[in-house]
Every structure is written in structure tokens, then in C-alpha cells.
C-alpha positions in Angstrom: 15.5 -178.6 5.2 15.6 -180.5 8.4 18.7 -181.6 8.0 21.5 -180.5 10.2 25.2 -179.4 8.8 28.6 -178.3 10.6 29.7 -174.6 10.0 33.4 -173.9 8.7 35.1 -171.8 11.6 38.2 -170.2 9.9 36.9 -167.3 8.5 35.7 -165.8 12.2 38.7 -166.8 14.1 39.5 -163.3 14.8 35.9 -162.2 15.5 35.3 -164.7 17.9 36.9 -167.6 19.7 35.6 -171.5 19.8 37.5 -173.8 21.7 41.4 -173.9 22.0 44.0 -171.5 19.9 46.2 -173.0 17.3 46.4 -175.9 16.0 44.0 -177.8 17.9 41.4 -175.6 17.2 38.2 -176.4 15.3 38.3 -176.3 12.2 33.7 -176.9 12.2 31.1 -176.3 14.5 27.9 -177.4 15.0 25.4 -179.2 14.3 23.1 -176.8 13.1 20.1 -177.1 11.6 19.1 -176.2 7.9 16.3 -173.8 8.3 15.9 -173.5 4.8 17.4 -173.1 0.9 17.7 -169.1 -0.2 19.3 -170.0 -3.5 21.0 -172.3 -5.2 23.7 -172.8 -3.4 22.9 -170.7 0.1 21.3 -171.9 2.9 19.7 -170.2 6.2 21.1 -172.0 9.5 19.3 -171.9 13.4 22.2 -169.8 15.0 22.3 -170.1 18.6 22.9 -166.7 20.5 26.0 -166.6 21.1 26.9 -166.4 17.8 24.5 -163.1 16.7 27.1 -161.3 15.3 27.1 -163.3 12.2 25.0 -163.5 9.2 22.8 -166.6 9.2 23.1 -167.6 5.4 26.0 -169.4 4.3 27.6 -170.9 0.9 28.0 -174.8 0.7 31.4 -174.5 0.5 31.2 -173.1 4.2 28.7 -176.1 5.0 29.8 -179.9 6.0 27.3 -182.5 5.9 26.3 -184.2 9.4 
């Protein structure tokens, strides 16, 4: 907790646009602060208000160390 992580963008390409389109679009966004460990492989992130349409708990496969 208190560390930071990047978040994978791929599943949300259809929901909202982040950066550029096409080949040059970012694969990860962030870094975001890890607030708490929810389960053995799930973490809650502190997301900004722009991402209010996304749930704030993510599996470790969606995160990359900062």
C-alpha cells in the first residue's frame, strides 16, 4: 500500500479515449496510487474523477509496477 502502479488500457479502448489512436496509443496509463489490497490478487487504486465510469478494484494482471 502506498506504492504506485500503471493500469492497462486495452479493455477500456471502447469506453473512453486515452491519448492517441491506433498503433501509438498508450498500453498503460498512470501511475496511480494503490490504496489497499482487497484480496490475494486484487488491489484498489486511487483513480482521478475522469475515470468515474470504471470500478476502482483491479486484478494484478491489469497492473504494472511503477
